[in-house]
Every structure is written in structure tokens, then in C-alpha cells.
N, C-alpha and C positions, 0 to 999 in steps of 0.2 A: 923865619919861625912862624908856624901856623897859628892862626887865631882860634881860640876855643870859646864857643858860645854855649851857655847853659840856659835853656828855656824851660820855664815852669808852666805846665799846661794842664787843663782839665780835659781828659780823654776817656770817653766810654768805648771807643773803637779806634782801630788803627788806620781805617780807610773811610772816606766820606760815604754816606748813603748805605752803611750797614745798619747803624742805629745812631740816634743822637738824643741827648737830653736838652737840646736847644741852646740858644744863647752862646755862652762862652765855649761850651763843648763843641758846637758846630764850627765856630771860628777856629778853634785850636785844631780840629781835624783838617780844616782847609789849609791852615798854616803848615801843618806837618806835610800834607800832600804837596803844597807848593814848594817846600824845601826839597822833596824828592824829585819833583819835576824840573824845578828852575833854580835851586840853590847853588851857591858857589861851591864847587867841589874842592876848593883850596881852603875852605873853612871847616873846622870840626864842630859838629853840633852834638850836644848831649841834651837829651830831653828827659826831664823828670815829670812823669805824667801821673795824675791822680784820677782814678776811675770813679765817677759819681755813682755808677751802678753797684759798686762794692761787690762784684761777683767774680773777681780774680781768684783762682784756686790757690795761688800763692803770691805773696807780696815780693816785690823786687825782681819781677820778670825782666830779663834783659833781651832786647830785640835789636839785632843789627839790621837796620832798615836800608842802609846804603853804606858804602865804604867809609863815609864820613859822618854818618848819622846813627847814633846809638840811643835807644830808648830804655829807660828804667821805669817800670810801670808798677804802681802801688794802688791799692784800694784807697778811696778817699777817707773812709773811716775804718781804721784797723784796730781800734781800741778793744780790749778784752779784759775781763776780770776787774781788778782795781784800777786799771788804766782808764776805765769809763768815767772815773771821777775827774779825770783831766779834760778840760775843754778841747774839742777836736782841733780848733785853730792853733792851740799851743802844741798839741801832739804833732801836727803836721809841720809846724815851724821848727820843731826839734829835728825832724828828718831833713828839712831843707838846710838847716844849719850844718848838720853832719855832712850832707852831700856837697855843699859848697866848699867846705874845708877840705874834703877829699879830692874834689875835681880841680879846684883852683882855676876857675875860668877867667877869661879876660873880660867878658861881658855876661851879665845876668839879665835875662828878659823875663819878667813875670806878667802873666795874663790875669793875675788876681792880686789885689792890694793886700790880701791877708797872708800872702806867701812871700818870704824874703823881706820881712819888714825891716830888719836891721842889716847893717853892713857886717859881714862875717869875714871879709877879705878885702883886698884893694881893688876888686873888680868894679867896673863901671856898671851902673844899674839902669835898665830901661823898664819902664812900667807902662803897660797898656790898660786903660780904664774902659771897661765895657758898660759900666754903670757908675753913677756917682751921686751920692746923697739920694734924693728921691727920683733922679732920672734913670729910667730903665730898671727900677727895682720895686718889688712889692713889699709892703710893710709886713714884718713878721711879728713884732712885739717891741715894747719900749726898750728893753735892754739890748735885744738883738739889733734893733735899728741904730741905737747909740753906738754899738761896737762896730757894725759893718758900714754904717753911713757916715760916721763922724771920726771915731778914734783911729781905727785901722787905716782908712784912706789918708788921713792927715799925716800919720807917722810914715806910711809908705811913700807918699808923695814927697815928703820932706827928705827922705833918704835917696830919692831917685835923681840921677843925672839928667835923664830925658824922660818926659811923660808924653805919651800919645793917647789918642782916644778914637774910637770908631764913630763917635757922635760929635757933631758940630755944637750941639747944646752944651755938652760937657766941656768942650774946649772954651766956649764963650763964658761959661759959668766960672771956670778956673781963672780965666783972664779977668773977669769982673771982680772976683774975690781976691785978686792979687796973690793967688796961691802959687801959680807957676805959669809959664808960657808953654802951653801944650801944643802938640802937633796933631793935626787932623789926618788920620790914616784910615780911610774907609775900609769896611770889611771886604774881603774877597768873596767871590761867588763862583761856585762850580755848578753848572746847570745839569745836575745829576739825573734829573727826571725828564730831560728833554727828549729822550728816546721812547717815552711811553706812548703806546698806541691807544688813543681814547676810543672807548667803546660805548657810545651813547645811543646808537641805533637800536630801536626796539625796547628801550627801557621804559617801563610804565610810569615812572616817577621823575620828577625834577629834583636833582640832588644838589644841596649846598654843602660846602665844607669850610670849617674853621680849623686852623692848625695853631695850637697854642695851649699852654697849661690853663686849667680852669682856676684862674685867679682874677680878682676884681680889675686889675690893670688891663686885662685882655677884653673886658666888657662883653663877656659871653652872654650876659643877660640881655644886651641889646639885640643879639641874634635871636633870642627867644621871643622878645617883644616884636620883632619883625615877623617871625613865624605866626604869632597870634594875630597880627594884622592881616596877613596874606592867606592864612589857611581857609577862611570862608570862601574865597574866590579861587584858591588853588589847593584843594584838599589832597592832591598827590605830591605836595611839596615836602621835602624832607631835609632836615639839618643834621649833619654829622660833625662832631667835635672830636678832633684827634689831639691828644695831649694829656699830660698828667691829670688824673681825676681821682680824688679821694672822697668816697661817698660820705664819710663821717665828718668831713670838713664843713665848717659853718657856711662858707660860700657855696660849696657844692650842694649842700642841703637846701639852700635857698633857691638854687637852680631847679632842683628836683621838685620843690614845693610849687614853684611858678609853673612848671610844665604840667603838674597835676591839676592845679587850680584852673588852668586855661585849656585843658583837654589836649595837650600836646605830647603826651607820653608815647603815642604811636608814631609821632613825626619827628621827634628829637632824639638823637642817639649819641650817647657819650661812649667813645671807643677806647678811651685810655691812651696810653703811649703805644704807638705802633712801630714795628720794625720797618725797615726800608721796603721790603717786598709788599707788606700789607698796606703801607701808605701809597706805594706805587699803584696797587690795585684800586685803592679808594680814589686816587686822582684820576684814574682811567675812566671812572664812572661818575665823575663830578661835572655838573653843568656850569656852576658858578662858584668861585671861591670868595670867601669873606675874611677880611682882616679889619677888626673894629677897635683896635687898641686905643687906649687913651694916651699912651706914650710908648715910644720905642727908642732905644738908643741907636738902632739902625733899621731893621725891618727885613729879615731874610725870608720869613715864611711866605709873604706875598710874592716875592721874586721867584721862589721855588714853584709856586702854583702857576705863575705866568710862564715860567720856563717849560712846564709840563703841558702848556697849551690851554690852561684853564683861565677863562676871563675872570678877573678878580675885581671886587669892589673893596677899596681900602680907605682907611682914614688918612688924612694928610699929616702924618707924623713921621719922624725919622727921615730917611732918605726920600720919602714921598712928599715931604714938606720942602726939603732943601732943593729938590729938582722937580717941583710940581709941574711947571710949564712943559718940561721935556716929556714927562710921563703923559700928561693930559693931551698933548699934541699928537701922541701916538695911540690914543683911544682908551686910556686907563680911567676908570671911574673913581674919583677921589671925593670923599665926603668929610664933613666935620665929625669928630668924635661925639657920640650921643645923638646924632641927628637921624633917628630911626625912620622919620618920614622920607628923607632923601635916600636912605638905604633901601627902604621898601620900594620906592619909585624906581630906583635903578634896577632892582631885581625884576620888577614887573615889566620894565621896558625890554629887558633881555629875553624874558619868557615870551612876551608878545612877538618879538622879532626873531625868535629862535637864534639869538646872537650868542652862541656858545663857543666861539673861537676867539683867539687872540690875533690882532693884526700882525702882518709880517714885519712892519716897522717896529712895533713894540717888542715882538719876540727877539728881533735882532739886537735891539737896544739892551734888553735885559741880559742877553747872553754875552755881550761884548763890552759893556760899559764898566763892569766891575772885574777887571782882569786879575786873575791869580798871579800871572807873571809880574804885573805892575806892583801888586802887593808885596811880593818877595823882593823885588828890586828896591822898593822904598824902605822895607824893613831892614834889609841888609845895609842900606845906606845909613840907617840909624845906628847900626852896630859899628860901622866904620867911623862914623862921626864921634861915637862914644870913646873910641881909642885914638882918634886923630882929628884934630880941629880942622885939618885941611879938607876933609870930605864934606860934601854938601848933600842935602836930601833932595832928590828930584821933585819937581813940581807935581802936585796931585793930578791925576787924570781928569781931563775936562769932561764933565757930565752935562754940560749945557745942551740945550736943544739943537745947537749948531755943531755939536761935537761929532756926530756920526753921519 
């Protein structure tokens, strides 16, 4: 008898590198692609996808992605009329409940602790945490933080048979708090921008790029502070920020005010969220990438920039803290969060030396260390273990400096 797996995903697109809202959306796109490329054809996968862009013409679109993979796609927020009085988390949970009762899967895998909070059948539950409490999450407000950092995760973790996380910090925190014994399952990575042809010759300016939403956690303001320091000596230096940008947001207004006060309005450019083609073009004309986050549950954006051949300066958070020696040995610049002096010095050194390429060793490491196949193998092992205690989870891929 075939096993049926139901996976609850956030999906703004059905293939990687069309568009992404970052974070969970990016990982779920890669998970889906991994199932298509490397999934067990003897297992039936049903995907319940929630589109954070809310731009589906109709809800409940059904896509047969493979003989054994079926996607049911809904807008993340489908409320209308009096339905808007119902919190969206409850609205989506009602859909999840109906879907589970109709599908009767053997295993339910949720990429969001707010989905599938309760047990609606005798299926085994796998929960993947991409953020937990303050790790990898930006504060939204007191009530929202209480709900999404404390109440929902606690209930969802308590109902799960197996908990995994992309973050070692989350695994350690769960262990310290005696919440559960979680499994570290690193994010997969598809080097989708590795084929970009960089076009720096003849550019009159030196271009920096930050990829990430304009929120305090990403420390965009540190990028502006570095620009203030360097502009007198490098008037042709430009900083581009690609990611969600809301002009009326308090933090975004503070960025605008800082740029205005320090004469940076012609040198700092907020691009908003870019589609894959536009981001690819921007990467092709980028000299140096910056990732200055205070915290990351993993850290995909710097990997994407390096895969595109863009030398990147990153803070030592997420995967760049766990495997700092391996990355630094291959030429990656890693700095402490908030150390704008070190960031400015690293940028100036690259400008001085015209060091606008990634070493062959670092490029190979980035493209091979985070195998999509390995992610699928280990995830499917979690499913098998959920239905049979005889299966075991393969050891995590070795990312030490001696691994490659």
C-alpha cells in the first residue's frame, strides 16, 4: 500500500527563481523542486500551498506536477465580506482541517507552526521550524508576537511527532528549554543564478547590493552608515537594496530620513521586491554583495549572491557562524553584526584591489555543500521514521572545511 504525505507549504511560485517572498517561501519552492527531481516515485505527495502574494485568480487550483505529486493552491488571505472579521490564522486552519479529513494522509508535514495545529486524524505529524520565538523573526507587535512566538509554536510543537529545524540555534534552544529533541535539517540550495554573466566592464560606478526586506533585523541602516563613511572617498559608490520596502513604514521612513540628512539620496536606491529576471540583471551589475543581518535562521541570500559570482561581505550569523572556518578559508569576508568599521574596511579593500570575483574554491563549496538531493533523502527518511520506527535518519552532510 502506497504512503500518502501531505505537505503544508508557503508558495508564491511553482518553480524556483520565478519569484520569492524569501524565507519559508524560498525553502518550500526548493522542497517542491527537490520532490520533482529526487522524490521517491512510490510515495504519493499532496501539497497544500498558500500563496503569500494573494494573486491567484481562483482558489483551489489543482496542478498535477508529477504522476505522484498533486498541488492544491490557495491564496494565503482569502477572506472577504464578514469573513474579514475572522483572524486569518483561524481561517486557514479551517481549510487545513477540511483538507486533512478529506485526504486522510499517513504523514502531515507543516512548514509553518500556525498550520495543522491540532490533530485531525491519526496521521503522524512532522513540523519544520524556520523561526522560533525571537530567532529569525522580526517583531510585529505585542499581541502578534505573543501569538506567533509563544502560543502557536508551543501548541504545534506539542502536537508534533517529529520536529526539525533549518537552524542550529533553534535546535539548541528547544533542547535547552526541554521542549523537544529537534533534528537539524539544513536548508537546501539551488544555485539558480550561477549562470549569470556579470557585466562590470565599463560601468562608471561601483555597485553594492543588499537582498532582504527592509526590517530592523536585516540592519539596512548599517549599509547606509557605511555609505556615509565611504562616499567622501568614493563618490561613485552606490547601494541597492532589493526586498520588500514600505515607504510609510516607521523603519523605512527612518532609512529615508537618514539618507536625506547625510546626502545619500542619489547613492542609495530602494528597489522593492524584484522578480527573478530583474534580480538577475541587478546581480550581473553588482561589484560587492552585503548581508549585514543581526540574526538569520539560515542565510540563503548571501549564498545566492556568491553562486552568481558576486563577492559578498556577510555577518557571522546562521550558516556563516556554524561553518565560519570553512567559509573564511575559501575567501569569504565575515564580520560581526553592527561592526560598520570592519564592513567599510572590507569594501574599501575590494575596491582598492578590484577584487570583484569569488574564488573557485568558495564557488564550488557554495554550489555543492547544500545538496538538494541530500535534503530530499533526509526529509523522506523523516517521513519513513514517522510511520516505522525501523527507519533511521541519514547523518547530516558534513560541511566542515575538510568536507570538499
